[in-house]
C-alpha positions as CSV (number, residue, x, y, z in Angstrom):
1,M,82.1,263.5,87.4
2,K,80.9,267.0,87.7
3,L,81.8,269.2,85.0
4,K,81.5,273.1,84.3
5,I,80.4,273.8,80.7
6,D,82.6,276.4,79.5
7,K,81.5,276.2,75.9
8,I,79.3,273.3,74.2
9,I,79.0,273.1,70.3
10,T,76.4,270.4,68.8
11,R,76.1,269.1,65.6
12,S,73.2,267.2,64.1
13,K,75.1,267.2,60.2
14,N,78.4,266.6,59.2
15,K,80.8,268.8,57.1
16,D,79.0,267.5,53.7
17,G,75.5,268.8,55.4
18,E,74.0,264.9,56.1
19,D,72.3,264.1,59.2
20,Y,74.5,262.1,61.5
21,I,73.0,258.2,61.1
22,S,74.2,255.6,63.2
23,K,74.9,252.3,61.7
24,F,71.3,251.2,63.1
25,G,69.6,254.2,61.0
26,K,69.1,256.1,64.3
27,P,69.6,260.2,63.8
28,Y,72.1,261.4,66.7
29,V,73.8,264.7,67.6
30,N,77.3,264.8,68.2
31,V,77.8,267.0,71.2
32,S,81.4,268.4,72.0
33,I,82.2,270.1,75.9
34,N,85.0,272.2,77.2
35,S,85.0,272.2,80.6
36,D,88.6,273.8,82.0
37,G,90.3,273.7,78.8
38,V,89.0,270.1,78.2
39,W,87.1,269.0,75.4
40,Y,84.4,266.1,76.2
41,S,82.3,264.6,73.6
42,C,79.5,262.3,73.5
43,F,77.0,261.1,70.9
44,D,73.2,262.1,72.1
45,Y,70.5,259.8,70.4
46,N,67.6,260.4,72.7
47,G,67.9,264.4,73.3
48,Q,69.0,264.0,76.8
49,T,71.6,267.1,76.0
50,R,68.8,269.4,74.5
51,N,68.8,271.7,77.7
52,W,72.6,271.7,78.4
53,A,73.8,275.1,78.2
54,E,77.0,276.9,78.9
55,G,77.7,278.0,82.6
56,Q,75.7,274.8,83.7
57,E,77.3,271.8,85.8
58,I,76.6,268.5,84.9
59,D,77.2,265.1,86.5
60,V,78.4,262.6,84.0
61,E,80.8,259.5,83.9
62,I,83.6,260.0,81.7
63,E,85.8,257.4,79.5
64,E,89.2,257.7,78.6
65,K,90.3,256.4,74.8
66,G,93.6,257.4,74.1
67,Q,93.4,261.1,73.6
68,Y,89.7,261.2,73.7
69,K,87.5,261.8,76.5
70,N,83.6,260.6,76.1
71,I,80.9,261.5,78.1
72,I,78.9,258.3,79.0
73,L,75.2,259.3,78.7
74,P,73.0,257.2,81.2
75,K,70.7,254.5,79.6
76,K,66.9,255.8,79.0
77,E,66.4,253.0,81.5
78,N,68.7,254.6,83.8
79,V,67.0,258.0,83.8
80,F,63.7,256.3,83.8
81,M,64.4,254.9,87.1
82,D,65.5,257.7,88.4
83,R,62.7,259.7,87.6
84,L,60.6,257.1,89.2
85,G,62.4,256.6,92.4
86,A,61.9,260.9,92.9
87,L,58.3,260.1,92.2
88,E,57.9,257.1,94.5
89,Q,59.4,259.1,97.0
90,R,57.2,262.2,96.5
91,V,54.2,259.5,96.9
92,S,55.8,258.1,100.2
93,D,55.9,261.9,101.5
94,L,52.6,262.9,100.7
95,E,51.1,259.5,102.6
96,H,53.1,260.1,105.4
97,V,51.4,263.4,105.9
98,I,48.1,262.0,104.9
99,G,48.4,259.1,107.3
100,N,50.2,261.7,110.5
101,K,46.8,263.8,110.4
102,G,48.8,266.3,109.2
103,T,49.0,268.9,106.7
104,L,50.4,269.9,103.4
105,E,51.1,273.2,102.3
106,F,51.9,274.2,98.5
107,K,51.8,276.8,95.7
108,K,49.7,276.1,92.6
109,K,49.0,278.8,90.1
110,D,50.1,281.8,92.1
111,K,47.4,280.8,95.0
112,D,48.0,279.3,98.3
113,F,46.3,276.1,98.9
114,K,46.2,273.7,101.9
115,A,45.8,270.2,101.6
116,V,44.4,268.6,104.6
117,S,43.9,265.2,105.2
118,A,40.3,263.8,105.3
119,L,40.7,262.2,108.4
120,S,41.9,264.9,110.1
121,Q,39.3,267.6,108.7
122,A,36.5,264.7,109.8
123,E,37.7,264.1,113.1
124,S,37.9,268.3,114.2
125,G,34.2,268.4,112.4
126,G,35.3,270.4,109.1
127,D,33.2,269.6,106.3
128,V,35.6,267.9,103.9
129,D,34.6,268.9,100.4
130,T,34.4,272.4,101.0
131,E,38.2,272.6,102.7
132,L,40.2,270.7,100.2
133,P,40.9,272.4,97.1
134,F,40.4,269.4,94.8
């Protein structure tokens, strides 16, 4: 479910000023979000909500327990697997470009670089060592 954060409140201490600590001894942050007049909450143990801000749209799962609407944060392993999948796709795209003797253009530190496959350069008679920026 997509939620637009109208208001976000994070608390790491209870009303007595003590840190929130789980029954397993791990500190956490209590996060409450208002979206379209409805309040949602979650407990963040891994800092996943650290970059959430008002006006941002987030994609989360919601679990309703009576009058409460709880945000289900993805498990750390799932976040890792998503990031790994994105990296694998990027590597695959790069291998495809290199394998097809193509070029890939990208920006690095405000300078334009062109990465050209070594095979393509060798076939055209270019000097691979001087053409590649790395």
